[in-house]
PDB file with SEQRES, HELIX, SHEET and CRYST1 records, atoms N, CA, C and O in Angstrom:
SEQRES   1 A   72  MET SER GLY LEU ASN ARG SER PHE ASN LEU LEU ARG SER          
SEQRES   2 A   72  VAL MET ARG HIS GLN ILE THR PRO LYS ALA ASN ILE SER          
SEQRES   3 A   72  ALA LYS PRO ALA LYS HIS VAL LEU SER ALA ALA GLU GLN          
SEQRES   4 A   72  ILE PHE VAL MET MET THR MET PHE VAL THR ILE LEU GLY          
SEQRES   5 A   72  PRO SER GLY TRP ILE LEU ALA ASN LEU GLU GLU TYR LYS          
SEQRES   6 A   72  LYS ARG PRO GLY ALA ALA GLU                                  
HELIX    1 AA1 SER A    2  ARG A   16  1                                  15    
HELIX    2 AA2 ALA A   36  ALA A   59  1                                  24    
HELIX    3 AA3 LEU A   61  LYS A   65  1                                   5    
CRYST1    1.000    1.000    1.000  90.00  90.00  90.00 P 1           1          
ATOM      1  N   MET A   1       8.509 -26.430 -18.696  1.00  0.00           N  
ATOM      2  CA  MET A   1       7.879 -26.694 -17.495  1.00  0.00           C  
ATOM      3  C   MET A   1       8.825 -26.337 -16.217  1.00  0.00           C  
ATOM      4  O   MET A   1       8.385 -25.930 -15.142  1.00  0.00           O  
ATOM      5  N   SER A   2      10.175 -26.554 -16.514  1.00  0.00           N  
ATOM      6  CA  SER A   2      11.162 -26.211 -15.395  1.00  0.00           C  
ATOM      7  C   SER A   2      11.292 -24.744 -15.332  1.00  0.00           C  
ATOM      8  O   SER A   2      11.722 -24.289 -14.271  1.00  0.00           O  
ATOM      9  N   GLY A   3      10.978 -23.874 -16.335  1.00  0.00           N  
ATOM     10  CA  GLY A   3      11.011 -22.453 -16.192  1.00  0.00           C  
ATOM     11  C   GLY A   3       9.849 -22.041 -15.185  1.00  0.00           C  
ATOM     12  O   GLY A   3      10.063 -21.219 -14.294  1.00  0.00           O  
ATOM     13  N   LEU A   4       8.741 -22.583 -15.347  1.00  0.00           N  
ATOM     14  CA  LEU A   4       7.645 -22.325 -14.550  1.00  0.00           C  
ATOM     15  C   LEU A   4       7.862 -22.640 -13.051  1.00  0.00           C  
ATOM     16  O   LEU A   4       7.571 -21.906 -12.106  1.00  0.00           O  
ATOM     17  N   ASN A   5       8.414 -23.841 -13.010  1.00  0.00           N  
ATOM     18  CA  ASN A   5       8.724 -24.276 -11.561  1.00  0.00           C  
ATOM     19  C   ASN A   5       9.779 -23.285 -10.944  1.00  0.00           C  
ATOM     20  O   ASN A   5       9.633 -22.955  -9.767  1.00  0.00           O  
ATOM     21  N   ARG A   6      10.822 -22.799 -11.668  1.00  0.00           N  
ATOM     22  CA  ARG A   6      11.680 -21.921 -11.086  1.00  0.00           C  
ATOM     23  C   ARG A   6      10.971 -20.565 -10.742  1.00  0.00           C  
ATOM     24  O   ARG A   6      11.333 -19.953  -9.737  1.00  0.00           O  
ATOM     25  N   SER A   7      10.011 -20.095 -11.514  1.00  0.00           N  
ATOM     26  CA  SER A   7       9.264 -18.957 -11.318  1.00  0.00           C  
ATOM     27  C   SER A   7       8.545 -19.033  -9.962  1.00  0.00           C  
ATOM     28  O   SER A   7       8.604 -18.153  -9.103  1.00  0.00           O  
ATOM     29  N   PHE A   8       7.861 -20.185  -9.869  1.00  0.00           N  
ATOM     30  CA  PHE A   8       7.126 -20.464  -8.515  1.00  0.00           C  
ATOM     31  C   PHE A   8       8.130 -20.420  -7.365  1.00  0.00           C  
ATOM     32  O   PHE A   8       7.889 -19.782  -6.340  1.00  0.00           O  
ATOM     33  N   ASN A   9       9.263 -21.107  -7.549  1.00  0.00           N  
ATOM     34  CA  ASN A   9      10.267 -21.078  -6.447  1.00  0.00           C  
ATOM     35  C   ASN A   9      10.642 -19.700  -6.036  1.00  0.00           C  
ATOM     36  O   ASN A   9      10.726 -19.349  -4.859  1.00  0.00           O  
ATOM     37  N   LEU A  10      10.879 -18.883  -7.132  1.00  0.00           N  
ATOM     38  CA  LEU A  10      11.347 -17.552  -6.840  1.00  0.00           C  
ATOM     39  C   LEU A  10      10.238 -16.721  -6.084  1.00  0.00           C  
ATOM     40  O   LEU A  10      10.484 -16.004  -5.114  1.00  0.00           O  
ATOM     41  N   LEU A  11       9.100 -16.884  -6.591  1.00  0.00           N  
ATOM     42  CA  LEU A  11       7.888 -16.139  -5.913  1.00  0.00           C  
ATOM     43  C   LEU A  11       7.684 -16.548  -4.494  1.00  0.00           C  
ATOM     44  O   LEU A  11       7.406 -15.720  -3.627  1.00  0.00           O  
ATOM     45  N   ARG A  12       7.833 -17.920  -4.236  1.00  0.00           N  
ATOM     46  CA  ARG A  12       7.787 -18.447  -2.906  1.00  0.00           C  
ATOM     47  C   ARG A  12       8.835 -17.974  -1.952  1.00  0.00           C  
ATOM     48  O   ARG A  12       8.620 -17.718  -0.767  1.00  0.00           O  
ATOM     49  N   SER A  13       9.948 -17.883  -2.540  1.00  0.00           N  
ATOM     50  CA  SER A  13      11.141 -17.251  -1.628  1.00  0.00           C  
ATOM     51  C   SER A  13      10.949 -15.741  -1.346  1.00  0.00           C  
ATOM     52  O   SER A  13      11.359 -15.248  -0.295  1.00  0.00           O  
ATOM     53  N   VAL A  14      10.368 -15.068  -2.226  1.00  0.00           N  
ATOM     54  CA  VAL A  14      10.150 -13.670  -1.975  1.00  0.00           C  
ATOM     55  C   VAL A  14       9.099 -13.378  -1.019  1.00  0.00           C  
ATOM     56  O   VAL A  14       9.244 -12.533  -0.136  1.00  0.00           O  
ATOM     57  N   MET A  15       8.006 -14.085  -1.185  1.00  0.00           N  
ATOM     58  CA  MET A  15       6.774 -14.007  -0.327  1.00  0.00           C  
ATOM     59  C   MET A  15       7.129 -14.492   1.202  1.00  0.00           C  
ATOM     60  O   MET A  15       6.633 -13.937   2.183  1.00  0.00           O  
ATOM     61  N   ARG A  16       7.972 -15.501   1.283  1.00  0.00           N  
ATOM     62  CA  ARG A  16       8.413 -16.012   2.625  1.00  0.00           C  
ATOM     63  C   ARG A  16       8.889 -14.948   3.557  1.00  0.00           C  
ATOM     64  O   ARG A  16       8.554 -14.946   4.741  1.00  0.00           O  
ATOM     65  N   HIS A  17       9.684 -14.025   3.019  1.00  0.00           N  
ATOM     66  CA  HIS A  17      10.321 -13.064   3.966  1.00  0.00           C  
ATOM     67  C   HIS A  17       9.661 -11.702   4.122  1.00  0.00           C  
ATOM     68  O   HIS A  17      10.223 -10.759   4.679  1.00  0.00           O  
ATOM     69  N   GLN A  18       8.400 -11.647   3.586  1.00  0.00           N  
ATOM     70  CA  GLN A  18       7.736 -10.328   3.846  1.00  0.00           C  
ATOM     71  C   GLN A  18       7.139 -10.358   5.355  1.00  0.00           C  
ATOM     72  O   GLN A  18       6.735 -11.385   5.900  1.00  0.00           O  
ATOM     73  N   ILE A  19       7.148  -9.153   5.902  1.00  0.00           N  
ATOM     74  CA  ILE A  19       6.554  -8.920   7.308  1.00  0.00           C  
ATOM     75  C   ILE A  19       5.170  -8.654   7.100  1.00  0.00           C  
ATOM     76  O   ILE A  19       4.822  -7.852   6.233  1.00  0.00           O  
ATOM     77  N   THR A  20       4.228  -9.348   7.926  1.00  0.00           N  
ATOM     78  CA  THR A  20       2.846  -9.220   7.886  1.00  0.00           C  
ATOM     79  C   THR A  20       2.571  -8.498   9.135  1.00  0.00           C  
ATOM     80  O   THR A  20       2.988  -8.990  10.183  1.00  0.00           O  
ATOM     81  N   PRO A  21       1.871  -7.307   9.153  1.00  0.00           N  
ATOM     82  CA  PRO A  21       1.587  -6.512  10.233  1.00  0.00           C  
ATOM     83  C   PRO A  21       0.288  -7.241  10.988  1.00  0.00           C  
ATOM     84  O   PRO A  21      -0.548  -7.849  10.321  1.00  0.00           O  
ATOM     85  N   LYS A  22       0.205  -7.138  12.280  1.00  0.00           N  
ATOM     86  CA  LYS A  22      -0.895  -7.807  13.001  1.00  0.00           C  
ATOM     87  C   LYS A  22      -2.036  -6.564  13.060  1.00  0.00           C  
ATOM     88  O   LYS A  22      -1.726  -5.373  13.096  1.00  0.00           O  
ATOM     89  N   ALA A  23      -3.252  -7.018  13.062  1.00  0.00           N  
ATOM     90  CA  ALA A  23      -4.383  -6.058  13.168  1.00  0.00           C  
ATOM     91  C   ALA A  23      -4.474  -5.691  14.689  1.00  0.00           C  
ATOM     92  O   ALA A  23      -4.125  -6.431  15.609  1.00  0.00           O  
ATOM     93  N   ASN A  24      -5.007  -4.414  14.808  1.00  0.00           N  
ATOM     94  CA  ASN A  24      -5.195  -3.917  16.130  1.00  0.00           C  
ATOM     95  C   ASN A  24      -6.606  -4.318  16.498  1.00  0.00           C  
ATOM     96  O   ASN A  24      -7.467  -3.448  16.369  1.00  0.00           O  
ATOM     97  N   ILE A  25      -6.942  -5.441  16.913  1.00  0.00           N  
ATOM     98  CA  ILE A  25      -8.291  -5.905  17.497  1.00  0.00           C  
ATOM     99  C   ILE A  25      -8.346  -5.854  18.892  1.00  0.00           C  
ATOM    100  O   ILE A  25      -7.551  -6.439  19.626  1.00  0.00           O  
ATOM    101  N   SER A  26      -9.383  -5.081  19.305  1.00  0.00           N  
ATOM    102  CA  SER A  26      -9.470  -4.859  20.695  1.00  0.00           C  
ATOM    103  C   SER A  26     -10.768  -5.591  21.263  1.00  0.00           C  
ATOM    104  O   SER A  26     -11.799  -5.574  20.590  1.00  0.00           O  
ATOM    105  N   ALA A  27     -10.727  -6.188  22.412  1.00  0.00           N  
ATOM    106  CA  ALA A  27     -11.917  -6.865  22.993  1.00  0.00           C  
ATOM    107  C   ALA A  27     -12.587  -5.889  24.118  1.00  0.00           C  
ATOM    108  O   ALA A  27     -13.410  -6.340  24.915  1.00  0.00           O  
ATOM    109  N   LYS A  28     -12.176  -4.509  24.129  1.00  0.00           N  
ATOM    110  CA  LYS A  28     -12.659  -3.680  24.989  1.00  0.00           C  
ATOM    111  C   LYS A  28     -13.980  -3.224  24.673  1.00  0.00           C  
ATOM    112  O   LYS A  28     -14.345  -3.375  23.507  1.00  0.00           O  
ATOM    113  N   PRO A  29     -14.793  -2.674  25.521  1.00  0.00           N  
ATOM    114  CA  PRO A  29     -16.060  -1.921  25.213  1.00  0.00           C  
ATOM    115  C   PRO A  29     -15.725  -0.730  24.446  1.00  0.00           C  
ATOM    116  O   PRO A  29     -14.570  -0.314  24.360  1.00  0.00           O  
ATOM    117  N   ALA A  30     -16.853  -0.108  23.815  1.00  0.00           N  
ATOM    118  CA  ALA A  30     -16.634   1.102  23.193  1.00  0.00           C  
ATOM    119  C   ALA A  30     -16.478   2.289  24.216  1.00  0.00           C  
ATOM    120  O   ALA A  30     -17.074   2.336  25.292  1.00  0.00           O  
ATOM    121  N   LYS A  31     -15.595   3.248  23.744  1.00  0.00           N  
ATOM    122  CA  LYS A  31     -15.363   4.420  24.584  1.00  0.00           C  
ATOM    123  C   LYS A  31     -16.572   5.183  24.616  1.00  0.00           C  
ATOM    124  O   LYS A  31     -16.863   5.665  25.711  1.00  0.00           O  
ATOM    125  N   HIS A  32     -17.387   5.410  23.594  1.00  0.00           N  
ATOM    126  CA  HIS A  32     -18.566   6.198  23.563  1.00  0.00           C  
ATOM    127  C   HIS A  32     -19.732   5.350  23.173  1.00  0.00           C  
ATOM    128  O   HIS A  32     -19.810   4.910  22.026  1.00  0.00           O  
ATOM    129  N   VAL A  33     -20.635   5.102  24.071  1.00  0.00           N  
ATOM    130  CA  VAL A  33     -21.868   4.277  23.807  1.00  0.00           C  
ATOM    131  C   VAL A  33     -22.839   5.095  23.176  1.00  0.00           C  
ATOM    132  O   VAL A  33     -23.122   6.188  23.665  1.00  0.00           O  
ATOM    133  N   LEU A  34     -23.455   4.620  21.997  1.00  0.00           N  
ATOM    134  CA  LEU A  34     -24.495   5.291  21.230  1.00  0.00           C  
ATOM    135  C   LEU A  34     -25.830   4.943  21.823  1.00  0.00           C  
ATOM    136  O   LEU A  34     -26.137   3.792  22.133  1.00  0.00           O  
ATOM    137  N   SER A  35     -26.638   6.027  21.972  1.00  0.00           N  
ATOM    138  CA  SER A  35     -27.813   5.826  22.448  1.00  0.00           C  
ATOM    139  C   SER A  35     -28.765   5.176  21.387  1.00  0.00           C  
ATOM    140  O   SER A  35     -28.382   5.031  20.227  1.00  0.00           O  
ATOM    141  N   ALA A  36     -29.965   4.802  21.786  1.00  0.00           N  
ATOM    142  CA  ALA A  36     -30.878   4.092  20.808  1.00  0.00           C  
ATOM    143  C   ALA A  36     -31.225   5.208  19.718  1.00  0.00           C  
ATOM    144  O   ALA A  36     -31.244   4.864  18.536  1.00  0.00           O  
ATOM    145  N   ALA A  37     -31.496   6.516  20.065  1.00  0.00           N  
ATOM    146  CA  ALA A  37     -31.805   7.500  19.223  1.00  0.00           C  
ATOM    147  C   ALA A  37     -30.772   7.778  18.097  1.00  0.00           C  
ATOM    148  O   ALA A  37     -31.053   7.959  16.912  1.00  0.00           O  
ATOM    149  N   GLU A  38     -29.565   7.783  18.637  1.00  0.00           N  
ATOM    150  CA  GLU A  38     -28.403   7.873  17.648  1.00  0.00           C  
ATOM    151  C   GLU A  38     -28.348   6.782  16.686  1.00  0.00           C  
ATOM    152  O   GLU A  38     -28.202   7.029  15.489  1.00  0.00           O  
ATOM    153  N   GLN A  39     -28.459   5.544  17.143  1.00  0.00           N  
ATOM    154  CA  GLN A  39     -28.462   4.338  16.348  1.00  0.00           C  
ATOM    155  C   GLN A  39     -29.507   4.412  15.274  1.00  0.00           C  
ATOM    156  O   GLN A  39     -29.213   4.170  14.104  1.00  0.00           O  
ATOM    157  N   ILE A  40     -30.743   4.749  15.653  1.00  0.00           N  
ATOM    158  CA  ILE A  40     -32.018   4.853  14.774  1.00  0.00           C  
ATOM    159  C   ILE A  40     -31.634   5.986  13.741  1.00  0.00           C  
ATOM    160  O   ILE A  40     -31.819   5.774  12.543  1.00  0.00           O  
ATOM    161  N   PHE A  41     -31.137   7.106  14.149  1.00  0.00           N  
ATOM    162  CA  PHE A  41     -30.815   8.232  13.220  1.00  0.00           C  
ATOM    163  C   PHE A  41     -29.863   7.710  12.281  1.00  0.00           C  
ATOM    164  O   PHE A  41     -30.136   7.908  11.097  1.00  0.00           O  
ATOM    165  N   VAL A  42     -28.663   7.003  12.581  1.00  0.00           N  
ATOM    166  CA  VAL A  42     -27.721   6.637  11.700  1.00  0.00           C  
ATOM    167  C   VAL A  42     -28.265   5.599  10.723  1.00  0.00           C  
ATOM    168  O   VAL A  42     -28.021   5.734   9.524  1.00  0.00           O  
ATOM    169  N   MET A  43     -28.981   4.580  11.161  1.00  0.00           N  
ATOM    170  CA  MET A  43     -29.601   3.602  10.318  1.00  0.00           C  
ATOM    171  C   MET A  43     -30.465   4.200   9.296  1.00  0.00           C  
ATOM    172  O   MET A  43     -30.364   3.877   8.113  1.00  0.00           O  
ATOM    173  N   MET A  44     -31.394   5.147   9.760  1.00  0.00           N  
ATOM    174  CA  MET A  44     -32.320   5.721   8.801  1.00  0.00           C  
ATOM    175  C   MET A  44     -31.614   6.659   7.866  1.00  0.00           C  
ATOM    176  O   MET A  44     -32.140   6.880   6.775  1.00  0.00           O  
ATOM    177  N   THR A  45     -30.521   7.210   8.168  1.00  0.00           N  
ATOM    178  CA  THR A  45     -29.781   8.124   7.332  1.00  0.00           C  
ATOM    179  C   THR A  45     -29.088   7.214   6.247  1.00  0.00           C  
ATOM    180  O   THR A  45     -29.072   7.530   5.057  1.00  0.00           O  
ATOM    181  N   MET A  46     -28.521   6.070   6.736  1.00  0.00           N  
ATOM    182  CA  MET A  46     -28.000   5.101   5.845  1.00  0.00           C  
ATOM    183  C   MET A  46     -28.922   4.526   4.769  1.00  0.00           C  
ATOM    184  O   MET A  46     -28.580   4.362   3.598  1.00  0.00           O  
ATOM    185  N   PHE A  47     -30.267   4.203   5.339  1.00  0.00           N  
ATOM    186  CA  PHE A  47     -31.269   3.609   4.554  1.00  0.00           C  
ATOM    187  C   PHE A  47     -31.729   4.607   3.446  1.00  0.00           C  
ATOM    188  O   PHE A  47     -32.027   4.214   2.318  1.00  0.00           O  
ATOM    189  N   VAL A  48     -31.769   5.786   3.784  1.00  0.00           N  
ATOM    190  CA  VAL A  48     -32.361   6.804   2.801  1.00  0.00           C  
ATOM    191  C   VAL A  48     -31.258   7.241   1.801  1.00  0.00           C  
ATOM    192  O   VAL A  48     -31.576   7.635   0.679  1.00  0.00           O  
ATOM    193  N   THR A  49     -29.990   7.174   2.192  1.00  0.00           N  
ATOM    194  CA  THR A  49     -28.831   7.557   1.425  1.00  0.00           C  
ATOM    195  C   THR A  49     -28.603   6.380   0.373  1.00  0.00           C  
ATOM    196  O   THR A  49     -28.264   6.648  -0.780  1.00  0.00           O  
ATOM    197  N   ILE A  50     -28.783   5.163   0.773  1.00  0.00           N  
ATOM    198  CA  ILE A  50     -28.472   4.052  -0.178  1.00  0.00           C  
ATOM    199  C   ILE A  50     -29.755   3.649  -1.001  1.00  0.00           C  
ATOM    200  O   ILE A  50     -29.665   3.455  -2.213  1.00  0.00           O  
ATOM    201  N   LEU A  51     -30.914   3.530  -0.349  1.00  0.00           N  
ATOM    202  CA  LEU A  51     -32.082   3.050  -1.067  1.00  0.00           C  
ATOM    203  C   LEU A  51     -32.982   4.089  -1.640  1.00  0.00           C  
ATOM    204  O   LEU A  51     -33.858   3.779  -2.447  1.00  0.00           O  
ATOM    205  N   GLY A  52     -32.777   5.395  -1.216  1.00  0.00           N  
ATOM    206  CA  GLY A  52     -33.610   6.414  -1.756  1.00  0.00           C  
ATOM    207  C   GLY A  52     -33.372   6.676  -3.287  1.00  0.00           C  
ATOM    208  O   GLY A  52     -34.352   6.766  -4.026  1.00  0.00           O  
ATOM    209  N   PRO A  53     -32.228   6.787  -3.734  1.00  0.00           N  
ATOM    210  CA  PRO A  53     -31.992   7.100  -5.234  1.00  0.00           C  
ATOM    211  C   PRO A  53     -32.603   5.802  -6.106  1.00  0.00           C  
ATOM    212  O   PRO A  53     -33.324   5.947  -7.093  1.00  0.00           O  
ATOM    213  N   SER A  54     -32.232   4.665  -5.627  1.00  0.00           N  
ATOM    214  CA  SER A  54     -32.711   3.462  -6.354  1.00  0.00           C  
ATOM    215  C   SER A  54     -34.200   3.330  -6.371  1.00  0.00           C  
ATOM    216  O   SER A  54     -34.777   2.894  -7.368  1.00  0.00           O  
ATOM    217  N   GLY A  55     -34.881   3.725  -5.207  1.00  0.00           N  
ATOM    218  CA  GLY A  55     -36.307   3.764  -5.209  1.00  0.00           C  
ATOM    219  C   GLY A  55     -36.931   4.806  -6.091  1.00  0.00           C  
ATOM    220  O   GLY A  55     -37.992   4.584  -6.674  1.00  0.00           O  
ATOM    221  N   TRP A  56     -36.283   5.938  -6.194  1.00  0.00           N  
ATOM    222  CA  TRP A  56     -36.672   6.990  -7.046  1.00  0.00           C  
ATOM    223  C   TRP A  56     -36.796   6.539  -8.532  1.00  0.00           C  
ATOM    224  O   TRP A  56     -37.792   6.719  -9.231  1.00  0.00           O  
ATOM    225  N   ILE A  57     -35.587   5.898  -8.931  1.00  0.00           N  
ATOM    226  CA  ILE A  57     -35.505   5.379 -10.231  1.00  0.00           C  
ATOM    227  C   ILE A  57     -36.413   4.400 -10.552  1.00  0.00           C  
ATOM    228  O   ILE A  57     -36.952   4.490 -11.655  1.00  0.00           O  
ATOM    229  N   LEU A  58     -36.719   3.426  -9.786  1.00  0.00           N  
ATOM    230  CA  LEU A  58     -37.712   2.342  -9.914  1.00  0.00           C  
ATOM    231  C   LEU A  58     -39.135   2.942  -9.978  1.00  0.00           C  
ATOM    232  O   LEU A  58     -39.956   2.513 -10.789  1.00  0.00           O  
ATOM    233  N   ALA A  59     -39.405   3.899  -9.148  1.00  0.00           N  
ATOM    234  CA  ALA A  59     -40.762   4.586  -9.075  1.00  0.00           C  
ATOM    235  C   ALA A  59     -41.023   5.404 -10.508  1.00  0.00           C  
ATOM    236  O   ALA A  59     -42.172   5.566 -10.921  1.00  0.00           O  
ATOM    237  N   ASN A  60     -39.926   5.875 -11.187  1.00  0.00           N  
ATOM    238  CA  ASN A  60     -40.048   6.739 -12.355  1.00  0.00           C  
ATOM    239  C   ASN A  60     -39.403   5.909 -13.660  1.00  0.00           C  
ATOM    240  O   ASN A  60     -38.897   6.505 -14.612  1.00  0.00           O  
ATOM    241  N   LEU A  61     -39.484   4.581 -13.578  1.00  0.00           N  
ATOM    242  CA  LEU A  61     -38.891   3.812 -14.579  1.00  0.00           C  
ATOM    243  C   LEU A  61     -39.453   3.960 -15.995  1.00  0.00           C  
ATOM    244  O   LEU A  61     -38.768   3.813 -17.007  1.00  0.00           O  
ATOM    245  N   GLU A  62     -40.786   4.271 -15.985  1.00  0.00           N  
ATOM    246  CA  GLU A  62     -41.538   4.454 -17.322  1.00  0.00           C  
ATOM    247  C   GLU A  62     -41.039   5.805 -17.944  1.00  0.00           C  
ATOM    248  O   GLU A  62     -40.923   5.973 -19.159  1.00  0.00           O  
ATOM    249  N   GLU A  63     -40.762   6.726 -17.022  1.00  0.00           N  
ATOM    250  CA  GLU A  63     -40.373   7.988 -17.557  1.00  0.00           C  
ATOM    251  C   GLU A  63     -38.893   8.046 -18.213  1.00  0.00           C  
ATOM    252  O   GLU A  63     -38.544   8.816 -19.108  1.00  0.00           O  
ATOM    253  N   TYR A  64     -38.157   7.137 -17.620  1.00  0.00           N  
ATOM    254  CA  TYR A  64     -36.723   6.948 -18.087  1.00  0.00           C  
ATOM    255  C   TYR A  64     -36.737   6.171 -19.393  1.00  0.00           C  
ATOM    256  O   TYR A  64     -35.839   6.350 -20.216  1.00  0.00           O  
ATOM    257  N   LYS A  65     -37.747   5.295 -19.611  1.00  0.00           N  
ATOM    258  CA  LYS A  65     -37.767   4.481 -20.757  1.00  0.00           C  
ATOM    259  C   LYS A  65     -38.097   5.279 -22.005  1.00  0.00           C  
ATOM    260  O   LYS A  65     -37.693   4.872 -23.095  1.00  0.00           O  
ATOM    261  N   LYS A  66     -38.852   6.461 -21.899  1.00  0.00           N  
ATOM    262  CA  LYS A  66     -39.212   7.292 -22.962  1.00  0.00           C  
ATOM    263  C   LYS A  66     -38.070   8.051 -23.458  1.00  0.00           C  
ATOM    264  O   LYS A  66     -37.248   8.485 -22.650  1.00  0.00           O  
ATOM    265  N   ARG A  67     -37.929   8.269 -24.803  1.00  0.00           N  
ATOM    266  CA  ARG A  67     -36.915   9.095 -25.390  1.00  0.00           C  
ATOM    267  C   ARG A  67     -37.389  10.455 -25.442  1.00  0.00           C  
ATOM    268  O   ARG A  67     -38.592  10.645 -25.624  1.00  0.00           O  
ATOM    269  N   PRO A  68     -36.628  11.389 -25.310  1.00  0.00           N  
ATOM    270  CA  PRO A  68     -37.036  12.668 -25.402  1.00  0.00           C  
ATOM    271  C   PRO A  68     -37.220  13.092 -26.918  1.00  0.00           C  
ATOM    272  O   PRO A  68     -36.348  12.847 -27.752  1.00  0.00           O  
ATOM    273  N   GLY A  69     -38.428  13.755 -27.235  1.00  0.00           N  
ATOM    274  CA  GLY A  69     -38.624  14.099 -28.630  1.00  0.00           C  
ATOM    275  C   GLY A  69     -39.183  13.096 -29.443  1.00  0.00           C  
ATOM    276  O   GLY A  69     -39.379  13.319 -30.638  1.00  0.00           O  
ATOM    277  N   ALA A  70     -39.476  11.954 -28.896  1.00  0.00           N  
ATOM    278  CA  ALA A  70     -40.077  10.855 -29.782  1.00  0.00           C  
ATOM    279  C   ALA A  70     -41.479  11.011 -29.791  1.00  0.00           C  
ATOM    280  O   ALA A  70     -42.067  11.451 -28.804  1.00  0.00           O  
ATOM    281  N   ALA A  71     -42.105  10.660 -30.907  1.00  0.00           N  
ATOM    282  CA  ALA A  71     -43.618  10.611 -31.010  1.00  0.00           C  
ATOM    283  C   ALA A  71     -44.219   9.480 -30.078  1.00  0.00           C  
ATOM    284  O   ALA A  71     -43.750   8.346 -29.979  1.00  0.00           O  
ATOM    285  N   GLU A  72     -45.278   9.942 -29.440  1.00  0.00           N  
ATOM    286  CA  GLU A  72     -45.915   9.000 -28.544  1.00  0.00           C  
ATOM    287  C   GLU A  72     -47.063   8.224 -29.145  1.00  0.00           C  
ATOM    288  O   GLU A  72     -47.672   7.397 -28.466  1.00  0.00           O  
TER     289      GLU A  72                                                      
END                                                                             
């Protein structure tokens, strides 16, 4: 158990001296304000890109269940 305790102490001493960078968080307003049309376009593009393929698969699920060349 003392070997495990030494390992934790070594790990703690190594981690203590690491430099942690600060995040560049800004409270300023955006430099380029997006219009409502741009926001709608981006949201629709993301919706189609993410949900389109999964919707296609779910709509054609019965076709995917069939084996090619199997007797019906």
